[in-house]
Rosetta silent file (secondary structure, phi, psi, omega in degrees, C-alpha in Angstrom):
SEQUENCE: MSHRGRAIAAITAWLSLAGALLSLGGVAFAQGPVVHYQNKSDSPPGVIGQRQLLRGGPLPGYFQPVEVTSPAGTLVSVVANGAFSEPKPAKLLAGMLIGQVYRLKVANLRNHEGEEIFPTIEVIDRLYPPPGQEARFPIPIELTEEELRYALDGRYVLRVIYLEDVQSAPPVRQEPGEQRFTEIPPGHDAMQAADKLGRPMAILRMGSRVPLAEEDQGQFLYQQPPVLMFDPPPVIDRKTGLEPPLEAPMRMGKPTRNFERLR
SCORE:     score description
SCORE:     0.000 S_00000001
   1 L     0.000  137.009  179.097  114.609   79.785   -2.500 S_00000001
   2 L   -82.790  175.795  179.851  111.030   81.000   -2.803 S_00000001
   3 L  -100.846   19.054  178.083  109.939   84.629   -2.785 S_00000001
   4 L   -61.331  132.475 -177.961  107.845   84.249    0.384 S_00000001
   5 L    85.857   -2.248  178.559  108.269   87.398    2.428 S_00000001
   6 L  -123.248  132.877 -175.992  109.538   89.312   -0.584 S_00000001
   7 L   -88.027  150.006  173.236  107.262   91.481   -2.673 S_00000001
   8 E  -105.721  119.857 -176.569  107.153   91.579   -6.437 S_00000001
   9 E  -117.704 -170.758 -175.017  106.825   95.136   -7.686 S_00000001
  10 E  -148.090  150.472  170.048  107.019   96.850  -11.067 S_00000001
  11 E  -108.697  127.059 -175.567  108.642   99.701  -12.949 S_00000001
  12 E  -119.595  134.841  172.414  106.263  101.339  -15.405 S_00000001
  13 E  -122.225  129.520  178.089  106.959  103.578  -18.391 S_00000001
  14 E  -110.457  127.164 -178.383  104.084  105.173  -20.295 S_00000001
  15 E  -129.375  148.458  170.020  104.784  106.364  -23.815 S_00000001
  16 L   -88.463  176.028  179.743  102.755  107.906  -26.572 S_00000001
  17 L   -63.995  -23.884  178.696  103.194  106.814  -30.175 S_00000001
  18 L   -78.642  -11.359  175.887  105.639  109.679  -30.599 S_00000001
  19 L    96.408    9.780 -178.476  107.819  108.148  -27.889 S_00000001
  20 L   -88.935  130.175  177.623  107.444  110.786  -25.159 S_00000001
  21 E   -67.707  135.042 -178.244  107.315  109.475  -21.597 S_00000001
  22 L   -99.839  -14.389 -176.204  104.098  110.469  -19.881 S_00000001
  23 L   -71.340  142.350 -177.264  104.986  109.555  -16.316 S_00000001
  24 L  -103.684  -30.033  179.328  105.568  112.445  -13.945 S_00000001
  25 L   -76.924  178.359  179.538  106.861  110.609  -10.888 S_00000001
  26 L  -169.345  174.887  177.894  110.282  109.103  -10.642 S_00000001
  27 L  -122.856  130.337  179.043  112.899  107.321   -8.620 S_00000001
  28 L   -96.959  131.938  179.910  116.141  109.009   -7.625 S_00000001
  29 L  -116.979  137.232  176.957  119.240  106.819   -7.518 S_00000001
  30 L   -68.230  146.191  179.386  122.475  107.686   -5.785 S_00000001
  31 L   -70.778  140.065 -179.512  125.445  107.985   -8.062 S_00000001
  32 L  -148.064 -160.398  179.014  127.745  104.985   -8.042 S_00000001
  33 L   -60.960  145.025  179.246  130.080  103.061  -10.306 S_00000001
  34 L   -71.390  125.114  179.985  129.291  103.318  -13.998 S_00000001
  35 L  -119.256  130.608  178.473  127.538  100.147  -15.171 S_00000001
  36 L   -98.830  109.218 -176.061  126.998   99.330  -18.837 S_00000001
  37 L   -85.434  132.103  177.685  123.719   97.427  -19.136 S_00000001
  38 L   -82.737  -35.276 -178.009  123.345   94.941  -21.948 S_00000001
  39 L   -93.273  122.558  179.157  119.576   94.548  -21.502 S_00000001
  40 L  -121.765  147.044 -174.142  117.468   97.576  -22.346 S_00000001
  41 L   -67.156  -18.083  178.526  113.708   97.821  -22.118 S_00000001
  42 L   -90.864   11.119  175.363  113.388   98.906  -25.764 S_00000001
  43 L   -65.650  149.663  177.702  114.909   95.618  -26.982 S_00000001
  44 L   -57.795  147.040  179.241  112.632   93.633  -29.331 S_00000001
  45 L   -54.380  131.875  178.940  110.310   91.204  -27.505 S_00000001
  46 L    98.610  -21.004 -175.329  112.075   87.946  -26.739 S_00000001
  47 H   -67.627  -47.163 -176.641  115.651   89.231  -26.973 S_00000001
  48 H   -65.652  -43.610  179.956  116.236   89.706  -23.229 S_00000001
  49 H   -63.072  -42.772  178.004  114.671   86.360  -22.304 S_00000001
  50 H   -65.199  -34.703  177.553  116.710   84.449  -24.882 S_00000001
  51 H   -66.647  -34.997  177.531  119.835   86.197  -23.642 S_00000001
  52 H   -63.978  -36.946 -179.532  119.019   85.038  -20.117 S_00000001
  53 H   -63.382  -29.967 -179.294  118.870   81.414  -21.291 S_00000001
  54 L   -68.258  -16.185 -178.879  122.457   81.666  -22.546 S_00000001
  55 L   -77.989  -11.304  179.239  123.623   82.242  -18.967 S_00000001
  56 L    84.644 -172.672 -178.166  122.754   78.636  -18.086 S_00000001
  57 L    94.177 -179.935 -175.979  121.098   77.325  -14.954 S_00000001
  58 L   -79.931   56.079 -178.693  117.672   75.689  -14.437 S_00000001
  59 L  -105.783  -47.249 -177.428  115.864   78.015  -16.845 S_00000001
  60 L   -61.141  134.541  176.028  115.289   76.172  -20.174 S_00000001
  61 L    81.977   -2.307 -179.016  112.080   74.164  -20.240 S_00000001
  62 L   -89.907  127.719  177.008  110.728   75.529  -16.950 S_00000001
  63 E   -90.950  100.618 -179.637  107.138   76.775  -17.033 S_00000001
  64 E   -78.654  119.301  177.209  107.117   79.740  -14.652 S_00000001
  65 E   -62.522  136.162  177.936  103.593   80.354  -13.305 S_00000001
  66 E  -129.169  129.592  178.378  102.310   83.863  -14.057 S_00000001
  67 E  -109.414  114.342 -179.892   99.136   85.286  -12.537 S_00000001
  68 E  -102.872  125.687  175.850   97.523   88.030  -14.614 S_00000001
  69 E  -119.120  145.084 -179.619   94.796   90.105  -12.991 S_00000001
  70 L  -137.229  171.447 -176.053   92.665   92.730  -14.696 S_00000001
  71 L   -59.111  154.555  179.394   89.772   94.992  -13.648 S_00000001
  72 L   -57.859  137.280  179.367   86.499   93.453  -12.516 S_00000001
  73 L    95.645  -17.577 -179.858   84.240   92.545  -15.408 S_00000001
  74 L   -82.194  163.935  178.078   87.021   92.031  -17.941 S_00000001
  75 E  -122.391  131.289 -175.608   87.853   88.731  -19.640 S_00000001
  76 E  -121.453  136.132  175.907   91.460   87.553  -20.013 S_00000001
  77 E  -144.521  161.501  179.482   92.838   84.807  -22.267 S_00000001
  78 E  -131.825  153.071  179.727   96.224   83.668  -23.580 S_00000001
  79 E   -68.023  124.239  178.543   97.212   81.888  -26.767 S_00000001
  80 E  -144.863  128.752  179.261   97.185   78.126  -26.159 S_00000001
  81 L    57.077   40.452  173.905   97.209   75.328  -28.739 S_00000001
  82 L    86.140    0.426  179.844   96.957   77.731  -31.661 S_00000001
  83 E  -151.746  165.795  177.788   94.084   79.848  -30.394 S_00000001
  84 E   -69.538  137.180 -177.765   93.152   82.062  -27.487 S_00000001
  85 L   -68.422  173.183  177.126   92.163   80.036  -24.437 S_00000001
  86 L   -61.635  127.393 -176.980   88.764   80.175  -22.792 S_00000001
  87 L   -59.587  137.832  177.095   88.409   83.685  -21.323 S_00000001
  88 E  -107.705  139.251 -179.580   88.823   83.913  -17.561 S_00000001
  89 E   -73.916  102.753  169.711   86.989   86.568  -15.545 S_00000001
  90 L    69.154   -3.774 -179.255   89.585   89.102  -14.389 S_00000001
  91 E  -152.785  137.959 -178.500   92.275   86.532  -13.476 S_00000001
  92 E  -139.163  132.500  178.186   94.441   84.065  -15.384 S_00000001
  93 E  -121.629  115.163 -175.324   97.055   81.620  -14.041 S_00000001
  94 E  -141.920  148.805  175.071   99.368   80.124  -16.653 S_00000001
  95 E   -93.684  126.196 -175.772  102.838   78.596  -16.860 S_00000001
  96 E  -122.619  139.587  178.994  105.094   80.367  -19.362 S_00000001
  97 E   -72.550  142.498  176.764  108.495   79.382  -20.705 S_00000001
  98 L   -72.098  134.741  179.693  111.395   81.691  -20.012 S_00000001
  99 L    94.340   -9.203  178.622  112.586   83.468  -23.128 S_00000001
 100 L  -100.480  162.527  179.309  109.272   83.190  -24.980 S_00000001
 101 E  -116.539  129.104 -176.345  106.713   85.928  -25.681 S_00000001
 102 E  -114.788  132.287  179.100  103.042   85.281  -24.969 S_00000001
 103 E   -94.767  130.131  177.267  100.138   87.191  -26.490 S_00000001
 104 E  -110.918  164.045  173.188   97.130   87.889  -24.277 S_00000001
 105 E  -132.149  128.186  177.922   93.681   89.220  -25.054 S_00000001
 106 E  -119.042  125.191 -176.692   91.717   91.463  -22.689 S_00000001
 107 E  -131.591  167.960  173.943   88.087   92.193  -23.503 S_00000001
 108 L    67.770   33.442  174.450   84.947   93.692  -21.960 S_00000001
 109 L   -67.655  139.394 -177.015   86.630   96.681  -20.321 S_00000001
 110 L   -54.909  130.530 -178.114   84.077   98.970  -18.707 S_00000001
 111 L    69.460    6.374  176.474   82.755  101.582  -21.174 S_00000001
 112 L  -133.584   35.345  178.874   84.796   99.905  -23.926 S_00000001
 113 L   -61.036  137.854 -177.841   82.685   96.824  -24.583 S_00000001
 114 L    94.933  -13.921  176.926   83.431   95.402  -28.017 S_00000001
 115 L  -101.545  153.276 -177.550   87.054   96.614  -27.968 S_00000001
 116 E  -133.675  147.202  176.186   90.025   94.367  -27.236 S_00000001
 117 E  -119.096  142.048 -174.985   93.601   94.893  -26.034 S_00000001
 118 L  -123.529   76.848  178.278   96.407   92.456  -26.870 S_00000001
 119 L   -70.951  166.388  171.293   99.277   92.785  -24.354 S_00000001
 120 E  -125.260  150.794  175.887  102.391   90.600  -24.421 S_00000001
 121 E  -126.645  129.435  175.032  104.323   89.058  -21.543 S_00000001
 122 E  -118.221  114.942  177.826  107.966   88.036  -21.741 S_00000001
 123 E   -86.607  127.040 -174.570  109.236   85.995  -18.797 S_00000001
 124 L  -117.499   -3.687  177.144  112.959   86.588  -18.286 S_00000001
 125 L  -160.040  174.715 -175.711  113.661   84.783  -14.997 S_00000001
 126 L  -130.684  162.166  171.754  112.086   82.299  -12.598 S_00000001
 127 L   -97.687  166.782 -178.162  111.237   81.855   -8.948 S_00000001
 128 L  -126.830   75.722 -177.503  112.358   78.889   -6.835 S_00000001
 129 L   -78.998  170.688  173.827  109.354   77.761   -4.765 S_00000001
 130 L   -59.819  146.093 -179.863  109.136   74.621   -2.626 S_00000001
 131 L   -55.283  133.828  179.535  108.709   71.482   -4.782 S_00000001
 132 L    83.550   -3.106 -177.881  105.092   70.930   -5.713 S_00000001
 133 L  -114.900   22.333 -174.228  104.077   74.463   -4.708 S_00000001
 134 H   -58.252  -41.854 -176.051  104.893   76.235   -7.979 S_00000001
 135 H   -69.113  -16.501  178.487  101.321   77.429   -8.615 S_00000001
 136 H   -83.515  -10.944 -176.596  101.237   79.104   -5.183 S_00000001
 137 L  -127.631   63.461  179.022  104.172   81.349   -6.063 S_00000001
 138 L   -82.245  165.510  167.998  103.418   82.919   -9.474 S_00000001
 139 E   -80.206  117.336 -179.415  104.813   86.142  -10.869 S_00000001
 140 E   -83.823  132.958  176.431  101.906   88.580  -10.377 S_00000001
 141 E  -130.279  116.409 -177.911  101.155   90.984  -13.225 S_00000001
 142 E   -99.714  126.928  173.037   98.367   93.499  -12.726 S_00000001
 143 L   -98.680  107.314 -176.647   96.651   95.119  -15.707 S_00000001
 144 L   -82.833  155.198  178.890   95.166   98.332  -14.351 S_00000001
 145 H   -62.645  -36.825  179.542   92.120   99.993  -15.851 S_00000001
 146 H   -62.146  -45.457 -178.767   94.125  103.181  -16.353 S_00000001
 147 H   -68.421  -37.662  177.662   96.823  101.417  -18.372 S_00000001
 148 H   -63.025  -38.241  178.072   94.275   99.510  -20.455 S_00000001
 149 H   -68.843  -36.498  175.513   92.592  102.793  -21.346 S_00000001
 150 H   -59.664  -42.975  179.615   95.960  104.275  -22.278 S_00000001
 151 H   -62.594  -42.361  178.450   96.499  101.360  -24.667 S_00000001
 152 H   -64.799  -27.736  178.540   93.079  101.902  -26.252 S_00000001
 153 L   -81.990    0.344  177.776   93.966  105.583  -26.692 S_00000001
 154 L    95.123    9.622  177.233   97.055  104.629  -28.730 S_00000001
 155 L   -91.621  163.270 -176.865   99.675  104.969  -25.995 S_00000001
 156 E  -114.241  126.241  179.733  102.330  102.388  -25.243 S_00000001
 157 E  -112.594  128.191  176.946  102.748  100.952  -21.744 S_00000001
 158 E  -126.095  127.434 -179.239  105.889   99.059  -20.749 S_00000001
 159 E  -131.195  131.184  174.366  106.235   97.513  -17.311 S_00000001
 160 E  -106.151  119.151 -179.729  109.158   95.547  -15.882 S_00000001
 161 E   -93.562  131.516 -174.957  108.136   93.308  -12.997 S_00000001
 162 E  -135.525  154.289  174.113  110.925   92.612  -10.511 S_00000001
 163 E   -89.918  122.060 -173.445  111.523   90.710   -7.275 S_00000001
 164 E   -64.699  145.790  172.994  112.488   93.204   -4.605 S_00000001
 165 L   -78.475  124.346 -176.403  115.910   93.109   -2.983 S_00000001
 166 L   -63.685  -21.813 -178.640  115.372   92.417    0.720 S_00000001
 167 L   -79.318  -21.718 -175.506  118.232   94.783    1.562 S_00000001
 168 L  -126.484    3.076 -178.853  116.673   97.795   -0.144 S_00000001
 169 L   -66.144  138.805  179.086  112.914   97.071   -0.246 S_00000001
 170 L   -67.031  139.365 -177.941  110.786   99.853    1.304 S_00000001
 171 L   -80.506   66.115 -179.758  109.283   98.885    4.679 S_00000001
 172 L  -126.498  149.905 -179.607  105.661   99.305    3.612 S_00000001
 173 L   -77.191  135.571  176.441  102.739   96.911    3.714 S_00000001
 174 L  -109.214  120.690 -178.268  101.547   95.539    0.390 S_00000001
 175 L   -70.420  144.990  177.767   97.872   94.664    0.250 S_00000001
 176 L   -58.429  136.164  179.392   96.936   91.263   -1.228 S_00000001
 177 L    79.263    3.079 -179.264   96.119   91.500   -4.920 S_00000001
 178 L  -117.997  127.563 -178.212   97.718   94.933   -5.253 S_00000001
 179 L  -104.593  119.831  178.288  100.999   95.428   -7.094 S_00000001
 180 L   -73.633  138.936 -179.784  103.127   98.374   -6.079 S_00000001
 181 E  -139.209  159.623  179.213  104.715  100.188   -9.016 S_00000001
 182 E  -126.083  129.729  176.246  107.076  103.069   -9.683 S_00000001
 183 E   -90.743  140.112 -177.204  106.854  105.394  -12.654 S_00000001
 184 L  -105.631  150.041 -179.026  110.141  106.507  -14.169 S_00000001
 185 L   -81.639  169.727  177.914  110.916  109.944  -15.607 S_00000001
 186 L   -56.735  144.273  177.322  112.037  110.687  -19.167 S_00000001
 187 L    89.240   -4.251  179.353  115.521  109.500  -20.051 S_00000001
 188 L  -104.700  148.786  179.280  115.488  106.491  -17.712 S_00000001
 189 L  -100.168  130.358 -176.048  115.401  102.846  -18.799 S_00000001
 190 H   -64.312  -37.730  179.124  112.835  100.615  -17.078 S_00000001
 191 H   -65.191  -41.956  178.953  115.096   97.539  -17.130 S_00000001
 192 H   -65.992  -40.983  178.982  117.952   99.423  -15.522 S_00000001
 193 H   -63.380  -43.045  179.160  115.657  100.915  -12.892 S_00000001
 194 H   -65.605  -37.068 -179.290  114.238   97.477  -12.045 S_00000001
 195 H   -65.498  -32.042  178.456  117.726   95.955  -11.882 S_00000001
 196 H   -74.137  -23.262 -177.520  118.759   98.524   -9.278 S_00000001
 197 H   -98.435  -13.838 -178.160  115.755   97.692   -7.123 S_00000001
 198 E   173.113 -143.413 -177.828  115.827   93.906   -7.394 S_00000001
 199 E  -114.814  111.552  179.001  115.789   91.063   -9.915 S_00000001
 200 E   -59.387  134.289 -175.362  113.797   91.647  -13.147 S_00000001
 201 E  -116.098  -36.393 -175.428  111.362   88.782  -13.712 S_00000001
 202 E  -157.225  159.918  179.209  109.050   89.675  -16.603 S_00000001
 203 E  -126.291  125.855  174.678  108.230   92.420  -19.102 S_00000001
 204 E  -104.111  127.639  176.131  104.691   93.539  -19.925 S_00000001
 205 E  -122.889  134.904 -175.390  104.182   95.431  -23.177 S_00000001
 206 E  -149.962  127.897  178.361  100.813   96.884  -24.100 S_00000001
 207 L  -145.890 -159.384 -175.925   99.651   99.160  -26.891 S_00000001
 208 L   -97.809    7.992 -177.186   96.833   99.637  -29.358 S_00000001
 209 L   -68.504  136.469  177.260   97.993   97.022  -31.872 S_00000001
 210 L  -129.370  155.652 -179.935   95.335   94.524  -33.008 S_00000001
 211 L   -68.537  141.044  178.183   95.626   91.571  -35.426 S_00000001
 212 L  -104.547  150.017 -176.547   94.955   92.339  -39.076 S_00000001
 213 L   -60.606  -37.932 -177.115   93.211   89.980  -41.465 S_00000001
 214 L   -88.607    2.988 -176.291   96.120   90.040  -43.942 S_00000001
 215 L   -85.967  147.775  174.223   98.776   89.695  -41.213 S_00000001
 216 L   -67.162  112.197 -176.734  100.739   86.532  -40.523 S_00000001
 217 H   -66.321  -29.800  176.904   99.036   85.254  -37.362 S_00000001
 218 H   -62.106  -38.287  178.433  102.120   83.279  -36.399 S_00000001
 219 H   -70.257  -42.283 -179.944  104.095   86.509  -36.230 S_00000001
 220 H   -65.046  -34.859 -177.942  101.398   88.337  -34.274 S_00000001
 221 L   -93.929    9.641  178.600  101.148   85.441  -31.806 S_00000001
 222 L    54.985   44.443  175.288  104.952   85.052  -31.568 S_00000001
 223 L    63.417   17.707  170.574  104.790   81.527  -33.040 S_00000001
 224 L    52.305   65.514 -179.988  102.405   80.375  -30.303 S_00000001
 225 L   -64.450  153.958  179.868  104.822   79.042  -27.658 S_00000001
 226 L   -63.731  149.211 -178.821  103.537   76.229  -25.413 S_00000001
 227 E  -142.373  147.120  175.560  101.728   77.240  -22.238 S_00000001
 228 E  -108.360  126.507  178.186  100.438   75.382  -19.181 S_00000001
 229 E   -93.867  130.298 -179.624   97.052   76.405  -17.796 S_00000001
 230 L  -109.927  144.957  166.632   96.706   76.161  -14.008 S_00000001
 231 L   -84.144  147.141  178.493   93.625   76.010  -11.847 S_00000001
 232 L   -57.460  132.059  179.879   93.790   78.368   -8.854 S_00000001
 233 L   -66.219  151.380  179.176   95.368   76.482   -5.927 S_00000001
 234 L   -63.869  152.594  179.695   93.117   75.840   -2.922 S_00000001
 235 L   -71.167  133.326 -179.419   93.166   78.331   -0.095 S_00000001
 236 L   -96.214  131.648  174.313   95.502   77.303    2.702 S_00000001
 237 L   -71.322  116.970 -175.738   94.419   77.715    6.316 S_00000001
 238 L   -64.726  -22.128  176.924   97.196   79.812    7.806 S_00000001
 239 L   -72.119  -28.828  178.948   96.651   78.123   11.167 S_00000001
 240 L   -87.845  -43.582  179.689   97.466   74.798    9.540 S_00000001
 241 L    78.031 -179.574  179.449  100.147   76.005    7.123 S_00000001
 242 L   -85.299  -19.456 -175.530  101.810   74.046    4.359 S_00000001
 243 L  -132.118  153.721  179.118  103.838   71.844    6.692 S_00000001
 244 L   -70.281  160.682  178.323  103.158   70.106   10.027 S_00000001
 245 L   -61.492  154.189  176.558  104.550   71.585   13.251 S_00000001
 246 E   -74.587  138.851  177.173  108.113   70.738   14.206 S_00000001
 247 L   -75.172  130.880 -178.450  108.463   68.023   16.813 S_00000001
 248 L   -79.489  143.568  178.531  109.939   69.405   20.005 S_00000001
 249 L   -71.779  159.669  176.635  112.989   67.668   21.484 S_00000001
 250 L   -67.467  146.442  178.491  112.813   65.856   24.805 S_00000001
 251 E  -129.546  120.010 -177.988  113.675   67.926   27.846 S_00000001
 252 L    55.085   34.343  178.047  115.015   66.251   30.976 S_00000001
 253 L    78.530    4.612 -178.188  113.706   63.012   29.566 S_00000001
 254 E  -119.231  144.811  179.199  110.179   64.372   29.312 S_00000001
 255 L   -69.686  148.861  175.712  108.261   65.382   26.168 S_00000001
 256 L  -121.719  169.526 -177.592  107.548   69.045   25.531 S_00000001
 257 L   -71.876  155.021 -179.960  104.988   70.714   23.298 S_00000001
 258 L   -71.188  153.308  176.833  105.625   71.058   19.580 S_00000001
 259 E   -89.047  134.828  173.654  106.908   74.282   18.084 S_00000001
 260 L   -80.508  143.398  177.519  104.644   76.102   15.648 S_00000001
 261 L   -73.489  146.649  177.029  106.238   77.144   12.382 S_00000001
 262 L   -68.799  141.979  179.964  106.686   80.847   11.722 S_00000001
 263 L  -122.977    0.000    0.000  104.167   82.291    9.264 S_00000001
């Protein structure tokens, strides 16, 4: 099943190097049965995704499309074939393996030209789009200017992106290209908060770490896992849709007009 009609949102935790949560807002959860979560947001990168692969299912070897957007004017690239790919202006569409960790590079942030941020993305689950339409249903990850500046200031940003539960999703309109997020208060775990609101899909980690000349580049780049680069899919005319209209059945032996598909 695809995620059409279901929004992908995020849980964000902002931390300083000392480990203090900076977010002031929060989400209140009703008390219920005690659940012991195995996956915690402070797990080392790659641990949660590899644990997901052990559960089985059509996860190993699947390149889940991920769409990364950043502020206007910035350049985004991901490690591909041993080096950072050609920078894309403010948007990047790439297929990432579940359970692997991918290093990105964001440059040319306004008023911070010459500085670079190196976030990581760990994909921990996949979507199930119609066959052949995978690139139209990526996991969206938005890098906001505020969070990028926090990273440059030495703070640590952790965001868990999740697919909303249709039974509990808030009835609010989500603008195209805008990712709704919730900040959690101190003492709460981002993975647990995302799990209560839907299905966790990916983890974004971002801080002030940069590669060092004497550092093992394989370690910094998480052994350079394979990645598929996608071109943006063509825009679909909503009047035409992805599929032809349904043929209407005969009525009293006479043809009737076709039914339009719901959009």
